[in-house]
Each structure stands twice: as structure tokens, then as C-alpha cells.
VEXDREN-2710 file (C-alpha; in Angstrom, 1 decimal):
% VEXDREN-2710
k/r/px/py/pz
1/MET/25.5/-28.0/27.6
2/ASN/23.3/-25.9/25.2
3/PRO/25.9/-24.5/22.7
4/ILE/22.8/-21.6/21.7
5/ASN/23.5/-20.2/25.3
6/GLU/26.9/-19.9/24.4
7/ILE/26.0/-18.5/20.6
8/ILE/23.8/-16.0/22.0
9/VAL/26.2/-14.6/25.0
10/THR/29.0/-14.6/22.4
11/TYR/26.9/-12.3/20.1
12/VAL/25.9/-10.1/23.0
13/THR/29.7/-9.9/24.4
14/ASN/30.9/-8.5/21.0
15/ALA/27.5/-6.4/20.3
16/LEU/28.4/-4.5/23.8
17/TRP/31.8/-2.9/22.7
18/MET/31.5/-3.3/18.6
19/THR/28.6/-1.1/19.1
20/CYS/30.5/1.5/20.8
21/VAL/33.3/1.4/18.6
22/ILE/31.0/2.0/15.3
23/SER/28.9/4.5/16.8
24/ALA/31.3/6.8/17.7
25/VAL/33.3/6.1/14.5
26/ALA/30.2/7.5/12.8
27/VAL/29.8/10.2/15.4
28/LEU/32.9/11.3/13.8
29/LEU/32.3/10.8/10.2
30/SER/28.6/12.5/10.5
31/ARG/30.3/15.4/11.7
32/ALA/32.5/15.4/8.9
33/LEU/29.4/15.3/6.3
34/ARG/27.4/17.9/8.0
35/ARG/27.9/20.1/5.0
36/GLY/26.4/17.9/3.0
37/PRO/22.9/16.6/2.1
38/SER/21.3/15.5/5.3
39/SER/20.4/12.3/3.1
40/HIS/23.7/11.5/3.2
41/ARG/24.4/11.5/6.9
42/HIS/21.2/9.4/6.8
43/ALA/22.8/6.6/4.8
44/LEU/26.0/7.0/7.2
45/TRP/23.7/6.0/10.1
46/VAL/21.7/3.3/8.5
47/ALA/25.0/1.6/7.7
48/ALA/25.8/2.2/11.2
49/LEU/22.8/0.3/12.0
50/LEU/23.4/-2.7/9.6
51/LEU/27.4/-3.0/10.8
52/THR/26.7/-2.8/14.3
53/VAL/23.9/-5.3/14.0
54/LEU/25.8/-7.8/11.4
55/LEU/29.6/-7.4/12.5
56/PRO/28.8/-9.5/15.9
57/PHE/26.9/-12.2/14.0
58/ALA/30.8/-12.4/11.9
59/SER/32.1/-13.1/15.5
60/LEU/29.9/-16.9/15.1
61/ARG/32.0/-17.7/12.3
62/GLY/34.7/-19.2/14.4
63/SER/32.7/-21.0/16.9
64/ARG/34.0/-23.4/19.2
65/ASN/30.9/-24.9/19.9
66/ASN/30.0/-26.3/16.7
67/ASP/29.8/-30.4/16.5
68/LYS/32.1/-30.1/13.3
69/PRO/35.6/-28.5/13.6
70/SER/35.9/-24.8/13.0
71/SER/37.4/-23.7/9.8
72/GLU/38.1/-20.3/11.1
73/PRO/42.0/-20.4/11.3
74/VAL/43.1/-19.1/14.6
75/ALA/47.2/-19.7/15.0
76/ALA/49.7/-20.1/12.1
77/ALA/51.3/-23.5/12.2
78/SER/55.1/-23.3/11.3
79/THR/55.1/-26.7/10.4
80/VAL/52.8/-26.4/7.3
81/GLN/55.3/-25.1/4.3
82/PRO/53.3/-24.7/1.0
83/ALA/54.6/-22.5/-1.0
84/GLY/54.0/-18.5/-1.5
85/PHE/53.7/-18.6/2.9
86/SER/56.2/-16.7/4.3
87/GLY/56.8/-16.2/8.3
88/ALA/55.8/-12.6/8.3
89/SER/52.3/-13.3/7.0
90/ARG/52.1/-16.0/9.7
91/ALA/53.0/-13.3/12.1
92/LEU/50.5/-10.4/10.6
93/TRP/47.6/-13.0/10.4
94/ARG/48.7/-14.1/14.6
95/GLN/48.6/-10.4/15.2
96/MET/45.4/-10.1/13.3
97/ARG/43.9/-12.5/15.7
98/HIS/44.9/-11.7/19.1
99/GLY/42.0/-10.8/20.5
100/GLY/39.9/-13.7/19.3
101/HIS/40.8/-16.5/21.5
102/PRO/38.1/-18.2/23.2
103/VAL/37.2/-16.8/26.7
104/GLN/35.4/-19.0/29.1
105/PHE/32.5/-17.8/31.2
106/GLY/30.7/-20.3/34.1
107/PRO/27.6/-22.3/32.6
108/LEU/25.4/-20.4/35.0
109/TRP/26.2/-17.0/34.0
110/VAL/26.0/-17.8/30.3
111/ARG/22.6/-19.5/31.1
112/PHE/21.7/-16.4/32.9
113/VAL/22.9/-13.6/30.4
114/ALA/21.3/-15.7/27.5
115/LEU/17.6/-15.8/29.2
116/LEU/17.7/-12.4/30.1
117/TYR/19.0/-11.4/26.6
118/LEU/16.0/-13.4/24.9
119/GLY/13.4/-12.4/27.6
120/PHE/14.6/-8.6/26.7
121/ILE/14.2/-9.3/23.0
122/LEU/10.8/-10.5/23.6
123/TYR/9.8/-7.7/25.4
124/ARG/10.9/-5.4/23.2
125/ALA/8.9/-7.2/20.3
126/VAL/6.1/-7.1/22.4
127/ARG/6.4/-3.5/22.7
128/LEU/6.9/-2.8/18.9
129/TYR/4.0/-5.1/18.3
130/ARG/1.4/-3.2/20.3
131/GLY/2.7/-0.2/18.9
132/TRP/1.9/-1.6/15.4
133/GLN/-1.6/-2.7/16.8
134/SER/-1.7/1.2/18.2
135/LEU/-1.6/2.6/14.5
136/ARG/-3.6/0.4/13.2
137/ALA/-6.4/1.1/15.9
138/MET/-5.9/4.5/14.9
139/LEU/-6.6/4.4/11.2
140/ARG/-9.2/2.9/11.7
141/GLU/-10.9/5.3/13.9
142/SER/-9.9/8.2/11.8
143/SER/-12.5/9.6/9.5
144/GLU/-12.1/11.4/5.7
145/PRO/-12.3/15.3/6.7
146/GLN/-14.3/18.2/4.4
147/ILE/-11.3/19.8/3.0
148/PRO/-12.1/23.6/2.0
149/LEU/-11.8/24.7/-1.4
150/ALA/-8.5/27.0/-1.0
151/MET/-6.9/23.9/1.1
152/ARG/-7.8/21.4/-1.6
153/THR/-6.1/23.9/-4.3
154/VAL/-2.7/23.7/-2.0
155/VAL/-3.0/20.0/-1.3
156/GLU/-3.3/19.3/-5.3
157/GLN/0.1/21.9/-5.8
158/CYS/1.8/19.7/-3.3
159/HIS/1.4/16.5/-4.9
160/SER/1.9/18.2/-8.3
161/LEU/5.0/19.9/-6.9
162/LEU/6.8/16.8/-5.7
163/GLY/5.6/14.4/-8.3
164/MET/3.1/12.4/-6.2
165/LYS/-0.1/10.8/-7.1
166/PRO/-3.2/11.6/-4.8
167/VAL/-2.5/10.8/-1.4
168/PRO/-5.8/10.0/1.0
169/ILE/-5.9/12.4/3.6
170/LEU/-7.7/11.6/7.4
171/LEU/-8.5/13.5/10.7
172/SER/-7.9/11.5/13.4
173/LEU/-9.1/12.4/17.0
174/GLU/-6.0/10.4/18.5
175/GLY/-3.5/12.2/15.9
176/LYS/-0.9/14.3/17.8
177/GLY/0.4/16.2/14.7
178/PRO/0.5/15.0/11.3
179/ALA/1.6/11.4/10.6
180/THR/2.5/9.1/7.4
181/LEU/1.1/5.6/7.7
182/GLY/0.9/2.8/5.5
183/ILE/3.3/0.9/3.3
184/HIS/1.7/-0.3/-0.2
185/ASN/-1.5/2.1/0.3
186/PRO/0.2/5.1/2.4
187/VAL/-2.3/7.7/4.2
188/LEU/-1.7/10.9/5.6
189/VAL/-3.3/11.6/9.1
190/LEU/-4.0/14.9/10.4
191/PRO/-5.4/16.1/13.9
192/GLU/-8.7/16.8/13.9
193/TRP/-8.0/20.5/14.7
194/PHE/-5.0/21.1/11.6
195/PHE/-7.5/22.5/8.9
196/SER/-9.6/25.0/11.5
197/GLN/-6.5/26.2/12.8
198/ALA/-3.9/25.7/10.3
199/SER/-2.6/28.1/7.2
200/GLU/-2.1/27.7/3.7
201/ASP/1.6/28.0/4.3
202/GLU/1.1/25.4/7.1
203/LEU/-0.6/23.2/5.0
204/SER/1.9/23.2/2.1
205/SER/4.8/22.9/4.7
206/VAL/3.0/19.8/6.3
207/LEU/2.0/18.3/3.2
208/GLY/5.5/18.6/1.5
209/HIS/7.1/17.1/4.5
210/GLU/4.7/14.1/4.7
211/LEU/4.8/13.5/1.0
212/ALA/8.6/13.7/1.0
213/HIS/8.3/10.4/3.6
214/ILE/6.1/8.6/1.3
215/ARG/8.0/9.5/-1.7
216/ARG/11.4/7.8/0.2
217/HIS/9.3/4.9/1.6
218/ASP/10.1/6.0/4.9
219/PHE/7.7/4.6/6.8
220/LEU/8.4/0.9/6.0
221/LEU/12.1/1.7/6.0
222/ASN/11.5/2.8/9.6
223/LEU/9.7/-0.5/10.5
224/VAL/12.6/-2.4/9.1
225/TYR/14.8/-0.6/11.2
226/GLU/13.0/-1.5/14.0
227/LEU/13.4/-5.1/13.1
228/LEU/16.6/-4.6/12.8
229/ILE/17.6/-3.0/15.9
230/LEU/16.0/-5.8/17.9
231/PRO/19.3/-7.8/18.3
232/ILE/21.2/-4.8/19.5
233/SER/18.4/-3.0/21.3
234/PHE/19.5/-3.7/24.6
235/HIS/22.8/-1.3/23.9
236/PRO/22.7/2.6/25.3
237/ALA/24.7/3.4/21.7
238/ALA/21.6/1.6/19.5
239/ALA/19.6/3.9/20.9
240/LEU/21.4/7.0/19.6
241/ILE/22.2/5.3/16.4
242/LYS/18.4/5.1/15.9
243/ALA/17.6/8.7/16.9
244/ARG/20.5/9.9/14.3
245/ILE/18.6/8.0/12.0
246/ASP/15.1/9.3/12.8
247/GLN/16.7/13.0/13.1
248/THR/18.4/12.7/10.1
249/ARG/15.4/11.2/8.0
250/GLU/13.3/14.3/9.5
251/LEU/16.0/16.9/7.9
252/ALA/15.9/15.0/4.5
253/CYS/12.6/15.5/4.5
254/ASP/12.6/19.1/5.4
255/GLU/15.3/20.0/2.5
256/ILE/13.2/18.3/0.1
257/ALA/10.0/20.1/1.1
258/ALA/12.0/23.5/1.5
259/GLU/13.1/23.2/-1.8
260/CYS/9.7/22.0/-3.3
261/LEU/7.8/24.7/-2.2
262/SER/7.7/28.0/-0.5
263/THR/10.8/29.9/0.2
264/ARG/13.0/28.3/2.8
265/THR/12.1/31.2/5.8
266/GLN/8.5/30.7/5.2
267/TYR/9.0/26.7/5.9
268/ALA/11.0/27.4/8.9
269/ARG/8.7/29.7/10.2
270/SER/5.6/27.2/9.3
271/LEU/7.7/24.8/11.5
272/LEU/7.7/26.7/14.6
273/SER/3.8/27.5/13.9
274/ILE/3.1/24.3/13.6
275/ALA/5.0/23.1/17.0
276/GLU/3.5/25.7/18.6
277/SER/-0.2/24.5/17.6
278/MET/0.7/21.3/18.5
279/ALA/1.4/22.2/22.1
280/ALA/-1.5/24.0/22.6
281/ASN/-4.0/21.4/21.7
282/GLN/-2.8/18.1/23.7
283/ARG/-4.2/17.5/26.5
284/PRO/-1.7/17.6/29.8
285/ALA/-1.4/14.2/30.1
286/THR/0.2/13.5/26.8
287/VAL/2.4/16.5/26.7
288/GLY/5.6/14.6/26.7
289/TYR/4.6/12.4/24.3
290/ALA/3.6/15.5/21.8
291/LEU/6.4/17.5/22.5
292/GLY/9.0/14.5/21.6
293/LEU/8.0/15.1/17.8
294/PHE/9.1/18.7/17.9
295/ASP/11.1/18.6/20.9
296/THR/13.5/21.9/21.7
297/ASN/17.0/20.5/20.4
298/THR/15.2/18.8/17.5
299/LEU/13.3/21.8/16.2
300/GLU/16.1/24.2/16.5
301/ASP/18.2/21.4/14.5
302/ARG/15.7/21.4/11.7
303/ILE/15.2/24.8/11.7
304/MET/19.0/25.9/11.1
305/ASN/19.6/23.3/8.9
306/VAL/16.5/24.2/6.4
307/LEU/18.0/28.3/6.7
308/ALA/21.5/27.1/6.5
309/LYS/22.4/27.9/2.9
310/ALA/25.8/29.1/3.0
311/ASN/29.0/26.7/3.4
312/ARG/27.4/23.8/1.8
313/PHE/29.2/21.5/0.3
314/ARG/29.1/21.4/-3.9
315/LYS/27.0/18.2/-5.2
316/THR/30.1/16.4/-6.5
317/TRP/32.3/17.3/-3.4
318/ALA/29.3/16.2/-1.1
319/ARG/29.2/12.6/-2.9
320/ALA/33.0/12.3/-2.7
321/SER/32.7/12.8/0.9
322/ALA/30.1/10.5/1.5
323/LEU/32.3/8.0/-0.1
324/GLY/35.3/8.2/1.5
325/ALA/33.2/8.1/5.1
326/SER/31.5/5.1/3.8
327/GLY/35.4/3.3/3.2
328/LEU/36.4/4.7/6.1
329/LEU/33.6/2.8/8.6
330/ILE/34.0/-0.3/6.4
331/THR/37.5/-0.1/7.4
332/THR/37.0/0.4/10.8
333/CYS/34.2/-2.8/11.0
334/LEU/36.8/-4.9/9.2
335/GLY/40.0/-3.8/12.0
336/VAL/37.2/-4.3/14.7
337/SER/36.4/-8.0/13.2
338/GLY/39.8/-9.1/13.8
339/PHE/39.5/-8.5/17.8
340/SER/36.1/-10.5/18.2
341/ILE/35.6/-12.3/21.2
342/GLN/34.7/-15.9/21.5
343/VAL/33.1/-17.1/24.5
344/THR/32.9/-21.1/26.2
345/GLN/32.3/-23.0/28.8
346/PRO/34.2/-25.3/30.8
347/HIS/33.7/-29.1/29.7
348/ASN/36.9/-30.5/31.1
349/THR/35.4/-33.3/33.3
350/ASP/37.2/-36.6/33.8
351/ALA/34.7/-38.7/32.0
352/ASN/34.8/-36.4/29.1
353/LEU/38.8/-36.4/29.1
354/GLN/39.4/-39.9/29.6
355/PRO/38.6/-40.9/25.9
356/PHE/41.5/-38.6/24.6
357/VAL/44.0/-40.3/26.9
358/GLY/47.0/-42.1/24.9
359/THR/49.2/-42.3/22.2
360/TRP/48.2/-41.4/18.9
361/GLN/49.5/-41.5/15.7
362/ALA/49.4/-40.4/12.3
363/ARG/50.5/-42.0/8.8
364/PHE/51.3/-40.8/5.6
365/LYS/52.0/-44.1/3.1
366/GLY/52.5/-46.6/5.7
367/LYS/55.1/-44.4/7.7
368/VAL/54.0/-42.4/11.2
369/PHE/55.1/-38.8/11.0
370/GLU/52.6/-37.1/13.7
371/THR/53.0/-38.6/17.2
372/ILE/50.4/-36.9/20.1
373/LYS/50.8/-38.2/23.5
374/LEU/47.9/-37.1/26.1
375/GLU/47.7/-38.0/29.5
376/LYS/45.1/-36.7/32.3
377/GLN/46.7/-34.5/35.2
378/GLU/44.8/-32.9/37.7
379/GLY/41.7/-32.9/35.5
380/LYS/43.2/-31.4/32.9
381/LEU/45.1/-32.8/29.7
382/THR/48.8/-32.3/29.4
383/GLY/51.3/-33.7/27.0
384/SER/53.4/-33.4/24.0
385/VAL/53.1/-33.2/20.0
386/ARG/56.6/-34.3/17.8
387/GLY/55.9/-32.1/15.1
388/ALA/56.2/-33.1/11.2
389/ASP/57.0/-31.2/7.9
390/ILE/54.2/-31.4/5.8
391/GLU/53.2/-29.8/2.4
392/VAL/49.3/-30.0/1.0
393/ASP/48.0/-29.0/-2.6
394/LYS/45.5/-26.0/-3.1
395/ASP/42.6/-29.0/-2.1
396/GLY/44.5/-29.2/1.1
397/GLU/45.6/-33.0/0.4
398/LEU/48.7/-34.4/1.7
399/THR/51.7/-34.3/-0.9
400/SER/54.4/-34.9/1.4
401/ALA/54.6/-35.6/5.3
402/HIS/57.3/-36.9/7.6
403/ALA/58.2/-36.6/11.1
404/ILE/60.9/-33.9/12.2
405/ASP/64.2/-35.3/13.9
406/SER/64.1/-33.9/17.5
407/SER/65.0/-35.6/21.1
408/ASP/62.1/-33.4/22.4
409/PRO/58.9/-33.0/20.9
410/ASP/56.9/-29.8/21.5
411/PRO/55.0/-29.4/24.9
412/ILE/51.1/-29.2/25.0
413/VAL/50.3/-25.3/26.8
414/GLU/46.6/-26.0/26.4
415/ALA/44.2/-28.2/25.6
416/THR/40.4/-27.3/26.0
417/LEU/37.4/-29.6/25.5
418/ALA/34.1/-27.8/23.8
419/SER/30.8/-29.9/22.3
420/GLY/32.9/-33.0/21.6
421/ILE/36.0/-31.1/20.1
422/LEU/39.7/-31.1/22.1
423/ARG/41.8/-28.0/21.1
424/ILE/45.0/-28.6/21.6
425/THR/47.9/-25.8/21.6
426/ILE/51.7/-26.4/21.5
427/LYS/54.2/-24.3/22.1
428/GLU/57.2/-24.5/19.4
429/LYS/60.9/-24.7/21.0
430/ASP/62.9/-21.7/20.9
431/SER/60.0/-19.6/19.7
432/GLU/57.2/-17.9/20.8
433/ASP/54.7/-19.3/18.1
434/THR/52.2/-21.5/18.5
435/ILE/50.3/-24.2/17.0
436/GLN/46.9/-25.2/17.0
437/PHE/45.2/-28.2/16.3
438/GLU/41.5/-29.8/16.8
439/MET/40.7/-33.4/17.3
440/LYS/37.7/-35.3/17.3
441/LEU/36.9/-39.0/18.3
442/THR/35.6/-41.1/15.8
443/GLY/35.9/-44.3/17.1
444/PRO/36.9/-46.3/20.3
445/ASP/40.7/-45.8/18.9
446/GLN/40.3/-43.5/16.3
447/ALA/40.2/-39.5/15.7
448/GLU/40.4/-37.1/13.2
449/LEU/43.4/-33.9/13.7
450/ARG/42.9/-31.1/11.7
451/ILE/45.4/-28.2/11.6
452/LEU/44.8/-24.4/12.0
453/ALA/46.1/-22.8/9.6
454/PRO/46.1/-18.9/8.1
455/PRO/43.4/-17.9/5.5
456/ASP/46.0/-17.4/2.6
457/VAL/47.2/-21.2/2.3
458/PRO/45.6/-24.2/1.9
459/THR/43.8/-25.6/4.7
460/PRO/44.9/-29.5/5.0
461/LYS/41.9/-31.8/5.3
462/PRO/42.1/-33.7/8.8
463/TRP/44.2/-36.2/9.5
464/LYS/43.2/-39.9/10.5
465/LEU/45.0/-40.6/14.0
466/GLU/45.1/-44.4/15.5
467/ARG/45.8/-44.8/19.3
468/VAL/48.5/-46.7/19.8
469/LYS/48.1/-49.8/22.1
470/ASP/50.0/-50.7/24.7
471/GLY/53.4/-52.5/24.3
472/GLN/53.3/-51.4/20.2
END
């Protein structure tokens, strides 16, 4: 079975619920920052986007589908006794990893979800590429305008006030409204009706807003965000996060323009006038798209944000609030990461299980300290493990190992085979604690056994196992 499908479905499964949690926390934190600069809320939503994309990738660190044994610990082994490791810390680690146990899906379901996901991502990538091509076509068809003298003075003043070098201005028949295009050599594209209908105040407001985009490198950053969101673009909450990024970006540019140019009241009045002009100059077939730039809710929020002077946080308090919100978001993600889900497929067929059947022994300095008995019953592996007391150094090398004197070995409660690795779970007698091992065949009668230990103890290196011949 292709392990890539399992990796994809593991990512999608974790992204489904992690994105909901992160976006919900970001909504609450964004409300807490509403009295601060919009740039702080913008940074918060960008951080939320990064975390929603990257956090599900962290769930792959303990993938059960790699050919190599997983180095990610999933359970505490009470028989490992390195110095400084207490039972309380083992219990805490087990509690944190409680939700990280593998979940089995059928092969057909895993393959279907993986293909559906890859197909959707391809569709989104094609749409993004076509959008990029449309922007390039619009740019090629744009022309340099004859700017009236009075307007030219306004243009020069705007560049000076925002500390910007002159940016080329183009007119486009396809342009629905003012826009900024370009990465290395940005240009400002205006609709062809703009200079004939816009006032000087409207021109200064538009230039101030678009030059703020250029100063913040928003065109490049938005392209990066569009690429980043591709892996989670199937999720409705991802659309919410991207919408909040776009909204707070516009609010931040409004604040820059209002501070550097005319009064806040004049800037708000110019926004209304420009929105009316855009609606009046659009063809009926494209009205919906044009109004998307200045829809009712967004325009209202922008105007209210520009006019709001009272009840603003002071700069120091605003920064402290932003840092606190970032800390809470990161803390939430650390907690969420402890409950990741691992998707696996059942591989326990008779042909695959048969090579593991038998009695296996591990030796230290010539003496047997671990004995594993595996037998097949009803298509599953069962058996027992006679435990051992071991000690390891900081490098994971055994320094002491001897068998526990006990008449009853610990029973195997689960044995799952995935990609050639047998995961064995045993339950300690008179305890609810479990211990997990990973066993991998290295020869006809040879194998390696890795005990899965918590992260704050030295992880023992794999032990060599030998199968005991009949009669020995």
C-alpha cells in the first residue's frame, strides 16, 4: 500500500480539526486587539495562516508508515529506569499523547480521499495560475495616461509624503478599480475613467492607499499567502482566515494613508465617493466582482476604522497586547499538537504476519533479558512479553539489563503491522499502564526491537532479537 496516501490523509484529517481550533482562537484574540493598530491584527491572522498550514505537518513526525522505526515516543515504558525520570512525568506524557494513537481507515477510503485532495489542490493551483495570467494580460494592455498638471502635483506630493520613489501609473480598460501590481517594479493601475471623474482629494486618497500597499510589499506577500493556503484551501475556515488577512491589510493601508494625507474625515468621504464611482462605471455582467472590492460590510468597517480616534490603545500597550495574543496563539498550537491523529491502513495479512511468529530473545552480555512470544490466532498476532529492568546512558546504549523474575509475562493487547514494522502494545500486570515496542525483521531469524520512551528520557537504541529454534 502506498504510504504517501496515508501521509496525505493524515495531514487532511488533522487539518480538518486543527484549522477550526486555530481560527476560533484567532477570532477571539483579534477581538481583543481591535483597539490596536490594524497591522497587529493583520500579523495575528498571518500567524494563524502559517500555523494552520504547518501544524498538521507536525503530525507526520510520528508517522507509522515509514520504513524506519518511528523515533517519536508515544507511550512511557515503566521498565526503563534512567536517572531523573519519575512516574509522574511518565503519566503526564501519556496524557499529552492520548489522542496521538493511530486510527485505521480502509485502503479504498484512504486512496479516495488522497486522490480527491490532490485533485482539489491541482484545481486551486490552476485557478491561481490563470489569475496570475489574467493580471499579466491586463498589465500588457494598460497604457500610460496623460495626467493633468494639477493631478501631477498631487501625485508628486503623495510620493513625497509616504517617502516613496515615483511609481509608474497606468490606465486599464479592464480595471475595475485602483490596484497595485508587480513585485520588483510595481505599478499602479487605475480604471480608464478615473482621471476624468476623480477629484484631487480622491486621487490623493487612492494614491496614499496604493502606495501604502507598495511600501508594505503587499502584492508579493499576498502571492505568498495564496501559495501557502493551497494545502488547506479545501477548508471553509481557511477562507475565513484569508478573508481576515485581506481585510486587515486594507485597514492597515487605510490607517497609513489617513495619517500621511488628508484628514480622516476627508479620507473616509473619498472612500465612499470612489466606491460609488466604481459601481456606476461597471458593466452589468461584472457588477458582482466590482462590488467585491467595496462590499457593504468591508466598506463600513473601513470607514468606521478610519474615523475611530477615541478608545485607542497606547502604542506600548498595543504592542504588549499583540505579544500576549501571539503567545496565547502559540500556546494553543502547542496544546493542539499533542492530540494529532495518525492514519494507518490495516496490513495484518497471514503472509505478512507469519515471519514474526515464534519466540524471540534479546541478550545483554550473553544473558537473555527480554523474551517475546508471538503466535497467530484468527488472523492476528497475540502472545506475551517477559519484561526486563534496563538502564541506558545518555546515548541510548544499554548499561544494565536483566530479566524480571516473574511467573506471568505481560500479555500483548495489540499487535499492528504497517509497512514492515510490527507495533506491539503490552499491558503491565496490576496496572493500567501500557508499553509499546516496534519490531522490524532484519533476517530470517533476526530482528530489531525498539522500545518507545518519553522524550525526556534517553531513547534506547534498538535491541537485536534472535528467534529461538524449536527445542532450544
